[in-house]
C-alpha positions as CSV (number, residue, x, y, z in Angstrom):
1,M,-19.0,-16.4,-1.7
2,D,-15.6,-17.3,-3.0
3,K,-12.6,-16.5,-0.9
4,V,-11.0,-14.8,-3.6
5,G,-12.7,-11.1,-4.3
6,R,-13.0,-9.7,-8.0
7,Y,-13.0,-6.1,-8.4
8,E,-13.0,-4.2,-11.6
9,F,-11.5,-0.8,-12.5
10,M,-10.6,1.4,-14.9
11,A,-7.4,3.4,-15.7
12,E,-9.2,6.5,-15.5
13,P,-7.7,9.6,-17.5
14,F,-7.0,12.0,-14.7
15,H,-5.5,8.8,-13.0
16,C,-2.7,8.5,-15.3
17,D,0.7,10.3,-15.6
18,F,1.5,11.9,-18.5
19,S,2.8,8.9,-20.2
20,G,-0.9,7.8,-20.1
21,R,-0.4,4.6,-17.7
22,L,-2.3,4.6,-14.2
23,F,-0.1,6.0,-11.1
24,M,0.8,3.8,-9.0
25,G,-0.5,5.4,-6.3
26,H,-3.6,5.1,-8.0
27,L,-3.0,1.8,-8.6
28,G,-1.6,1.2,-4.3
29,N,-5.8,3.3,-4.2
30,H,-7.4,1.0,-6.4
31,M,-5.9,-2.6,-4.4
32,L,-6.9,-0.9,-0.6
33,N,-10.4,-0.3,-2.1
34,A,-10.4,-3.8,-2.9
35,A,-9.2,-5.1,0.4
36,D,-11.9,-3.7,2.0
37,F,-14.4,-4.0,-0.4
38,H,-13.5,-8.0,0.2
39,S,-13.3,-7.8,3.7
40,T,-16.9,-5.8,4.1
41,D,-18.8,-8.7,1.7
42,R,-17.2,-11.1,4.2
43,G,-18.0,-9.6,7.5
44,F,-14.6,-7.9,8.6
45,G,-14.6,-4.7,6.7
46,M,-13.7,-1.4,7.9
47,K,-17.6,-0.2,8.4
48,R,-18.3,-3.7,10.9
49,L,-14.8,-2.8,12.8
50,M,-15.7,0.9,13.2
51,E,-19.0,-0.1,15.3
52,I,-17.4,-1.5,17.9
53,N,-13.9,0.6,17.4
54,R,-11.7,-1.6,15.6
55,S,-10.1,-0.5,12.4
56,W,-7.5,-1.9,9.9
57,V,-4.4,0.1,9.3
58,L,-1.7,-0.9,6.4
59,S,1.7,-1.9,8.0
60,R,3.7,-2.9,4.7
61,L,3.1,-3.2,0.9
62,A,4.8,-4.4,-1.9
63,I,3.5,-3.8,-5.5
64,E,5.5,-5.2,-8.4
65,M,4.5,-4.4,-12.1
66,D,5.2,-5.6,-15.6
67,E,3.3,-3.2,-17.3
68,M,0.7,-0.5,-15.4
69,P,-2.9,-0.3,-17.4
70,L,-3.0,2.4,-20.2
71,Q,-5.9,5.0,-19.9
72,Y,-9.7,3.8,-20.6
73,T,-8.2,0.2,-20.1
74,R,-10.4,-2.0,-17.5
75,F,-9.1,-4.4,-15.1
76,N,-9.3,-6.3,-12.3
77,V,-7.9,-6.4,-8.8
78,E,-8.2,-10.2,-7.1
79,T,-7.6,-10.2,-3.5
80,W,-7.6,-12.8,-1.0
81,V,-6.2,-13.0,2.4
82,E,-2.9,-15.5,2.6
83,S,-2.6,-15.8,6.2
84,A,-3.8,-14.9,9.7
85,M,-2.0,-14.3,13.0
86,R,-3.5,-12.8,16.2
87,Y,-1.9,-9.2,15.6
88,F,-1.2,-9.5,11.8
89,T,-3.0,-10.9,8.7
90,S,-1.4,-10.6,5.3
91,R,-3.5,-10.2,2.0
92,N,-2.2,-10.5,-1.8
93,F,-3.5,-9.0,-5.0
94,A,-3.1,-10.2,-8.6
95,V,-3.7,-7.1,-11.2
96,V,-5.4,-8.8,-13.9
97,G,-7.2,-7.4,-17.5
98,N,-10.6,-8.7,-19.0
99,D,-8.8,-10.7,-21.9
100,G,-6.9,-12.5,-18.3
101,K,-3.6,-10.3,-19.2
102,A,-1.5,-10.3,-15.9
103,Y,-0.2,-6.8,-15.0
104,G,1.5,-7.1,-11.7
105,Y,0.8,-8.6,-8.1
106,G,0.8,-6.9,-4.3
107,R,1.5,-8.5,-1.4
108,S,0.0,-6.4,1.9
109,I,0.3,-7.1,5.7
110,W,-2.5,-5.4,8.3
111,A,-2.9,-4.8,11.5
112,M,-6.0,-4.5,13.3
113,I,-6.0,-1.7,16.0
114,D,-8.2,-0.5,18.9
115,T,-9.2,3.1,17.5
116,G,-9.4,4.6,21.6
117,T,-5.6,3.4,22.4
118,R,-4.5,3.3,18.8
119,Q,-2.6,-0.2,19.7
120,P,-2.7,-3.7,18.2
121,T,-5.5,-5.7,19.2
122,D,-6.7,-9.8,18.6
123,I,-8.0,-10.1,15.0
124,F,-9.4,-13.4,16.4
125,S,-11.5,-11.5,18.6
126,I,-13.8,-10.7,16.1
127,D,-16.6,-13.0,15.1
128,D,-15.0,-15.7,17.0
129,G,-11.5,-15.7,14.6
130,A,-13.9,-16.0,11.3
131,I,-11.3,-14.4,8.8
132,K,-9.8,-18.2,9.7
133,D,-12.8,-18.9,7.3
134,W,-11.3,-17.5,4.3
135,I,-7.6,-17.9,4.5
136,I,-6.3,-19.3,0.8
137,A,-2.5,-20.4,1.7
138,D,-1.7,-22.2,-1.6
139,K,-3.1,-19.4,-4.3
140,P,0.5,-18.4,-6.0
141,C,1.3,-14.6,-5.4
142,P,5.0,-14.4,-7.7
143,I,6.7,-12.0,-6.2
144,D,9.2,-11.2,-3.3
145,K,7.6,-10.5,0.4
146,G,9.9,-7.9,0.9
147,G,12.2,-7.4,4.1
148,R,13.0,-4.9,6.2
149,V,14.2,-1.7,4.0
150,K,18.0,-1.5,5.3
151,M,19.2,1.7,5.3
152,S,22.9,3.7,6.6
153,D,22.9,6.8,8.3
154,D,24.2,8.4,4.6
155,A,20.9,8.8,3.3
156,E,20.3,12.7,2.0
157,L,18.2,14.7,3.1
158,V,16.5,15.9,-0.3
159,R,12.7,17.3,0.7
160,T,10.6,18.0,3.5
161,I,7.1,19.0,3.2
162,E,4.0,20.3,4.7
163,T,1.0,18.1,5.3
164,Y,-2.4,19.7,4.9
165,Y,-6.2,18.3,4.7
166,N,-6.0,16.2,1.5
167,D,-3.1,14.1,3.3
168,V,-5.2,12.9,6.1
169,D,-7.3,9.5,6.1
170,I,-10.3,8.1,8.0
171,N,-8.1,7.0,10.6
172,G,-6.6,10.8,11.6
173,H,-3.3,10.3,10.1
174,I,-1.4,10.9,6.8
175,N,-3.0,8.6,4.2
176,S,-0.8,4.8,3.0
177,V,-1.8,6.3,-0.4
178,K,-0.3,10.2,0.0
179,Y,3.2,8.7,1.1
180,I,3.5,6.8,-2.0
181,E,2.8,9.9,-4.3
182,H,5.2,11.2,-1.9
183,V,8.0,9.1,-2.1
184,L,7.6,8.5,-6.0
185,D,7.5,12.6,-6.2
186,L,11.2,12.7,-5.1
187,W,12.1,11.9,-9.0
188,S,11.8,14.6,-11.8
189,L,9.6,14.2,-15.0
190,D,12.7,13.7,-16.8
191,W,13.6,10.5,-15.0
192,Y,10.8,9.3,-15.3
193,R,11.0,10.0,-19.6
194,D,13.5,7.2,-19.1
195,H,12.5,5.1,-16.2
196,Q,8.9,3.6,-15.4
197,I,8.7,2.0,-12.0
198,R,9.2,-2.4,-11.8
199,R,8.4,-2.5,-7.9
200,F,7.6,-0.4,-5.0
201,E,8.0,-1.6,-1.0
202,I,6.8,0.7,1.8
203,A,6.5,0.3,5.6
204,Y,4.9,1.8,8.0
205,V,6.0,2.3,11.1
206,A,4.8,5.6,13.1
207,E,1.6,7.8,12.4
208,A,2.0,11.2,11.1
209,H,-0.9,13.8,11.4
210,A,-1.6,17.1,9.7
211,G,0.4,19.6,10.1
212,D,3.4,17.6,11.1
213,Q,6.9,17.9,8.3
214,L,7.6,14.9,6.7
215,S,11.6,14.5,5.9
216,F,12.4,12.5,3.0
217,Y,16.4,10.6,3.2
218,R,17.3,8.9,-0.2
219,E,20.1,6.3,-0.6
220,T,21.1,4.5,-3.8
221,V,21.3,1.0,-3.0
222,G,22.2,-0.6,-6.7
223,E,21.6,0.3,-9.8
224,N,18.0,2.2,-10.4
225,E,17.2,0.8,-6.7
226,F,16.8,3.5,-3.9
227,C,15.6,3.3,-0.5
228,V,13.9,6.3,0.9
229,R,13.4,7.1,5.2
230,I,10.8,9.4,6.2
231,V,10.9,11.4,9.5
232,R,7.9,13.7,10.7
233,T,9.0,16.9,13.0
234,D,9.5,15.6,15.9
235,G,12.3,13.1,14.6
236,T,10.4,9.7,14.7
237,E,10.7,7.8,11.8
238,C,7.1,7.3,10.2
239,C,8.0,4.9,7.2
240,R,10.7,3.2,4.7
241,S,10.4,2.6,1.1
242,K,12.5,0.9,-1.5
243,V,11.6,1.6,-5.2
244,V,13.4,-0.4,-8.3
245,F,13.3,1.5,-11.5
246,R,13.5,-0.2,-14.9
């Protein structure tokens, strides 16, 4: 089996925005599905981990796109493991058309947790570190890894929302992709008529659960560059995001 997984998707019309191009949230969901397909086929996916009270949790995600696929376009998400350490592994993505066109790329960091304690656990303890057999350290992923999203105390509170059933994933906390959608909803439809998302970064810090209120603080850090901090009901910061528009 190849170390690189390649999975075909289609930009379904109900997954596209008013411009007829795929929503960033749905692209993120396709990437996470590709990651699960890849890891499941190779013996360290969610189904296998759940049997031993383990689970993958997304820690960081960065997506940089030259162009989003148009509705009805079939495209592929390629994914591979770039590196693995005891508690974290890095996984990359390439979004490629059937004609070879490169739409963009993604980088992600994952932790493996014990589903009982919710604490990080040793990745190499699974099947004697079998994940190391699938690492490709030299396959290029030509976007920045992204660093810590820095924000000042001057960030403006722009929205507070409730969370419900549809926000919660299989791990029992707010779905990773839902955060992406909620962040991108901070800009108006008129803004998106004149701007496209070039790069989206998000770093997950703490879990939130159904019933938590999420408050969104936004700060302008450059031309068409914004940082967002998300804070749950008790004041704990859940994640930080950076969005760069063109």
